[in-house]
C-alpha positions, 0 to 999 in steps of 0.5 A: 779532876772531875767527880764524873770519874768516880762512878767509873772506878769503885775500888774495893777494899776488904773491910768488914771482915771482922766483927770485933771492929767497925767500918763506916764511909761517907761521901765528901761535900760536893765541892770535894767530890772531884778529888776525895773518894770518901771519908771512912773510919774504923775502930774496935768494938768491945765484946764481953766474954771470949773473942769471936773466933769465927772472924780468924779465917778471914783476913782484912786485906789492904788492896792497891787501888791507886788512892792515897790516905790522910789517916788520923789515929786516936789513941785513947790511952794517951788521949792524943791524935796522930796524923799520917799520909799514906801513898799508893801501896804496890802490894797488898798486905793484911791488917792484924786483928783487933786485940782484946785489950784494945781501948774501945775508944781507939779509932782511925779516921781516914780521907781516901783521896781519889787517884790524882786528888791529893796532888791538887792539896799539897802539890808534892809528886806522889811518886815520893810517897809510894809505899810510905806512911809518913807524919803529915806535917812533913808533907802537908803543913797547910793550916795543920794546927788548925786542923788538929785543934778542931779534930781534938774537939770531936766526938763522933764520926759525923763531927770528923766528916764536918770538920774535914769538909771545912778544913779541905774545902778552901785548900788547893794549889795552883795546877794548870788546866792542861795538866788537869785535863790531861789526867782527867782524860787519861783516867777516863780512858783507863776507866772505860777500857777496864785497864786493858789499853796499852801505854803507847795507845793511851799516849797516842790518843792523848796526843802526848809522848809516853815519857811525858805521860809516865812523868804526869802520872808519877806527879799526880797518881804516884805509880806509872800508867801501866801499874795503875791500869793493872790496878784498875783491871784487878778491881774489875776482876774482883768486882766481877767475882763479888758480883757472882758473874762467874768463877770460871778462870778462863771466862774471867780472863777472856772478859778482862782481857788477859792472855789466859787463865794463868796470866789472870792468876799471876796479876790477881795474886800481885794485888790480892796475895791469893788467887781468885778462887780464894777471893770469892771464898772470902767474899762469901764468908764476908757475906754470910757474916753480914747477914748473920 
């Protein structure tokens, strides 16, 4: 992979919709930027008195984005960390709201791997992890004990970022230059075209068969090139909505290469769970709460 791809694809997650939780992000060290999109952390913020009822109407959505995540969850009651790996999610889902009884020290620290990024660390076909969350030791046995020991001693998000940078930097599996270049070029074409290019044209431009392209995407990304292109186009539409470019469905459909407004809405629902109009409303509510 190549860090120059990152500015071309910045997927959007609906984090920060609940005042009862916090959410941080940090970029990785320079040596990891080709593979890791960011480190992130989410946790519970205790509030005295009654729960903030304003946040109930805006769900925290997890949206398909072509990325995979390593998750480290801390349970303050038992003083233990649990480790998991999440593959690509093919459908959106909502995260339950924070509970008033959750310990304030609970948190989840995550490593979000850029599409194709995780493969260079564990070398396992990502299609086997799609829509799955599995214990990390079942797919990531390399120096896991060392990571667990170091992470147990951390107290802050910044400390966890430093530990993960040090852990991931020396790790990699052998991948062929040809495969790496093929995936880098294919992702670049998809990003530049906003996910509108057909699989047949993409394969033709990369001088490979469609079957070979499907096989490499299954290994490196975990979903088909068509599905990944749909995800990229969805995030382009969501980005346009958040930037306030237009709420006109016909214009959105035209700008992003959909057949018509009905086609746009069907595809958008597939990855957001609601219509573009609902997405715009939820974004406005999020912005208002941030300003307040």
